[in-house]
Structure formats: structure tokens, C-alpha cells
C-alpha positions as CSV (number, residue, x, y, z in Angstrom):
1,M,-11.0,-34.0,-44.0
2,N,-14.9,-33.3,-44.2
3,H,-16.4,-35.9,-46.2
4,V,-18.9,-33.3,-47.8
5,Q,-15.2,-31.8,-49.3
6,E,-14.8,-35.2,-51.0
7,L,-18.2,-35.4,-52.7
8,R,-18.6,-35.1,-56.4
9,V,-21.8,-33.5,-58.0
10,E,-23.1,-36.9,-59.2
11,Q,-23.4,-38.1,-55.4
12,V,-25.8,-35.3,-54.6
13,M,-27.5,-33.8,-58.0
14,T,-31.1,-34.7,-58.5
15,P,-30.9,-37.1,-61.4
16,A,-33.2,-37.1,-64.4
17,P,-34.6,-33.9,-63.5
18,V,-38.2,-32.6,-64.5
19,C,-38.1,-30.3,-67.5
20,L,-40.5,-28.0,-69.3
21,E,-40.8,-27.7,-73.0
22,Q,-39.8,-24.3,-74.5
23,D,-43.3,-23.4,-75.6
24,C,-44.6,-23.9,-72.0
25,S,-46.8,-20.7,-71.2
26,L,-46.1,-18.3,-68.3
27,A,-49.3,-19.6,-66.8
28,G,-47.9,-23.1,-66.7
29,A,-44.3,-22.6,-66.0
30,L,-45.1,-20.6,-62.9
31,A,-48.0,-23.1,-61.5
32,F,-45.4,-25.8,-62.2
33,L,-42.4,-24.0,-60.5
34,V,-44.7,-22.7,-57.3
35,R,-46.5,-26.4,-57.1
36,E,-42.9,-28.2,-56.8
37,H,-41.1,-25.9,-54.8
38,Y,-38.6,-25.6,-57.7
39,Q,-36.8,-22.4,-58.3
40,A,-35.3,-23.4,-61.8
41,A,-36.2,-25.9,-64.5
42,P,-34.6,-27.4,-67.3
43,I,-36.0,-26.4,-70.6
44,V,-36.1,-28.6,-73.6
45,D,-37.4,-28.7,-77.1
46,R,-40.3,-31.2,-78.4
47,A,-37.3,-33.5,-79.4
48,G,-36.1,-33.6,-75.8
49,A,-32.8,-31.5,-76.7
50,L,-31.4,-29.1,-74.0
51,V,-32.4,-25.5,-74.6
52,G,-31.6,-24.0,-71.3
53,V,-32.8,-23.2,-68.1
54,V,-36.0,-21.2,-66.7
55,T,-35.7,-19.6,-63.2
56,R,-38.5,-17.9,-61.1
57,A,-36.2,-14.9,-61.0
58,N,-36.2,-14.5,-64.9
59,L,-39.6,-15.3,-65.1
60,L,-40.5,-12.6,-62.9
61,A,-38.0,-10.2,-64.3
62,W,-39.5,-10.5,-67.7
63,L,-42.9,-10.4,-66.6
64,N,-42.1,-7.1,-64.7
65,G,-40.4,-5.9,-68.0
66,L,-43.7,-6.5,-70.0
67,I,-45.9,-4.8,-67.4
68,E,-44.1,-1.7,-67.1
69,G,-43.3,-1.8,-71.1
70,P,-44.9,-3.1,-74.3
71,G,-47.5,-5.4,-72.2
72,R,-48.8,-3.1,-69.9
73,D,-52.0,-3.0,-71.8
74,L,-52.4,-6.9,-71.9
75,T,-55.2,-8.6,-69.7
76,L,-54.0,-11.0,-66.9
77,E,-55.2,-13.8,-69.4
78,E,-53.2,-12.5,-72.4
79,L,-50.3,-12.2,-70.1
80,M,-50.5,-15.5,-68.5
81,S,-50.8,-17.3,-72.2
82,L,-47.5,-16.1,-73.1
83,G,-44.6,-18.3,-74.0
84,I,-41.7,-18.3,-71.7
85,G,-39.0,-18.1,-74.7
86,P,-37.8,-14.6,-73.6
87,A,-37.2,-15.9,-69.9
88,I,-35.2,-18.9,-70.9
89,D,-31.4,-18.6,-70.1
90,T,-29.8,-20.2,-73.1
91,D,-26.4,-20.3,-71.4
92,P,-26.9,-21.4,-68.0
93,L,-24.4,-22.6,-65.8
94,R,-23.3,-26.3,-66.2
95,C,-20.9,-28.6,-64.8
96,S,-19.9,-32.3,-65.2
97,A,-21.2,-35.1,-63.1
98,G,-17.8,-35.8,-61.7
99,M,-17.1,-32.3,-60.6
100,Q,-16.1,-31.8,-57.1
101,L,-19.2,-30.6,-55.1
102,K,-17.1,-27.7,-53.5
103,E,-16.1,-26.2,-56.8
104,A,-19.8,-26.6,-58.4
105,S,-21.1,-25.2,-55.2
106,K,-18.4,-22.1,-55.5
107,A,-19.9,-21.7,-59.1
108,L,-23.6,-21.5,-57.7
109,V,-22.9,-18.7,-55.0
110,R,-20.5,-16.8,-57.2
111,D,-23.0,-16.6,-59.9
112,H,-26.3,-16.1,-57.5
113,A,-27.7,-19.2,-59.3
114,P,-30.3,-21.2,-58.0
115,A,-29.3,-24.2,-60.0
116,M,-26.5,-25.8,-62.2
117,L,-27.5,-28.1,-65.1
118,V,-25.3,-31.5,-65.1
119,V,-24.4,-32.7,-68.3
120,R,-22.1,-35.9,-69.7
121,D,-21.5,-36.0,-73.3
122,G,-23.6,-33.1,-74.0
123,R,-26.8,-34.8,-72.3
124,L,-28.7,-33.7,-69.4
125,V,-28.3,-36.0,-66.7
126,G,-29.1,-34.0,-63.7
127,I,-29.4,-30.8,-62.0
128,L,-27.6,-29.4,-59.1
129,T,-29.5,-27.1,-56.9
130,L,-28.4,-24.8,-53.6
131,R,-31.1,-27.3,-51.7
132,D,-28.9,-30.3,-52.9
133,V,-25.7,-29.0,-51.4
134,V,-27.4,-28.0,-48.3
135,R,-29.0,-31.6,-47.9
136,A,-25.2,-33.3,-48.5
137,M,-24.1,-30.6,-45.7
138,A,-26.8,-31.5,-43.4
139,F,-27.1,-35.3,-43.9
140,G,-23.8,-36.2,-44.9
141,D,-23.8,-39.9,-45.2
142,E,-27.1,-40.5,-44.4
143,R,-29.8,-41.7,-46.9
144,V,-32.4,-39.0,-47.5
145,P,-35.1,-39.6,-50.2
146,S,-35.1,-36.8,-52.8
147,D,-38.7,-35.9,-52.4
148,H,-38.1,-34.9,-48.8
149,V,-36.4,-31.7,-50.0
150,G,-38.8,-31.1,-53.1
151,H,-37.0,-33.2,-55.9
152,G,-36.9,-36.7,-57.3
153,R,-39.6,-37.0,-60.0
154,G,-38.1,-36.4,-63.3
155,G,-39.0,-36.8,-66.8
156,C,-41.8,-34.6,-67.0
157,F,-41.9,-33.0,-70.6
158,S,-44.9,-30.8,-70.8
159,P,-45.9,-27.6,-72.9
160,T,-48.3,-27.0,-70.2
161,G,-45.8,-27.1,-67.1
162,A,-48.0,-29.3,-65.3
163,P,-46.2,-32.5,-63.7
164,E,-47.2,-35.8,-64.5
165,N,-48.1,-36.5,-60.7
166,P,-49.5,-33.5,-59.1
167,R,-49.0,-33.1,-55.4
168,G,-49.0,-30.2,-53.1
169,S,-50.2,-28.4,-50.3
170,E,-53.7,-26.7,-50.0
171,E,-52.3,-23.3,-50.5
172,E,-50.4,-24.6,-53.7
173,D,-53.7,-26.3,-55.1
174,A,-55.7,-23.1,-54.5
175,L,-53.1,-21.3,-56.7
176,A,-53.4,-24.0,-59.2
177,E,-57.2,-23.6,-59.1
178,R,-56.8,-20.0,-59.5
179,L,-54.6,-20.3,-62.5
180,E,-56.7,-23.0,-63.8
181,G,-58.3,-20.9,-66.6
182,W,-54.8,-19.6,-68.1
183,L,-53.2,-23.2,-68.0
184,P,-53.4,-24.7,-71.7
185,R,-55.2,-28.2,-71.6
186,R,-52.9,-31.4,-72.8
């Protein structure tokens, strides 16, 4: 039997995922997701309790709805300063750390989801992304540092969405500079 078929979610997930606070601004969330190459980020309240998840797709759909509707007269600065609350999925896909990777992968594909929150006793312990699944398939037993695929630095609870240790390409840095005027200061 293929080794990947025997893996559990906890063996593949990104532990201690980076989280955004629910009062994060649209500019902060977008800059963070682009800078870190994430498709999704867990959302927590100020006390650190799990609220849900926000995805690039949800943010863009919400922004599109604003632009085509009630927000059509807002300036870019006003749009970028809006909180992301309406774009948060408060009932995201979840799984246990001990779930078989094959079953979790099926759920991700079936629901067209970029990520699944991994919970243990009601607490967030990790995030499983499609990239994590592909990494497991590609490298199997080989040890591959998470940072090689854009993950691995957990624990950033920031209302601005700015990571604690920013890193990125010149293109990402240029985007961050263009958004600088809309990012709230910590």
C-alpha cells in the first residue's frame, strides 16, 4: 500500500498556523495573504478563540459585491480600511489531527476548499492545505522544511494582518509598499 494512503492529518498539516484577528482590515488581510502566499488564514478574536477562516476567494467575492453594490462610491482608501468580518467563513471545514489524510483530502477537493482547520478538543492545532497534501504526495517520507512551501511560521495574531517576520520577493515588497498607506499601524 502507498505510504501516503496511511498518513494522518497531523503528520502533514502545518502546525500552529498564522492567524489573523477578526478586526483585521481588508488591506491588512490581502497584504498578508499575498505576502505569505497563503490562500487562507484562520481568524481568531482578541482572546485567541477560533472564529473561522478567511480565504482569498471570499475576500475577493466580498470586495466585488461591495464594488458592484453599496460600496461603489467608496474610495480605494475607504474600501481598504473596511474590516473583513463579512468575508469570514464562520463554519469552515474542520477535521481532527488523527483523521486519515486521504479522507481529509477528499473533503478539501469535494468542497473546493483551499484549506481545512485542524482542531483537537475544540482548539485550533493546525491547518491542512492542498499544498500540504501535494507536499506529502511529492516527498513522501523525505523531511522537507515547511518554509520551502510557504508555511511554517505560526502564531501571528495581528489586527493589521502584518506578519511578525515579514519576508517576500521584490514583487511582494512592491505590493506591500503600494498598500502601505492603507495598512493600519500597530
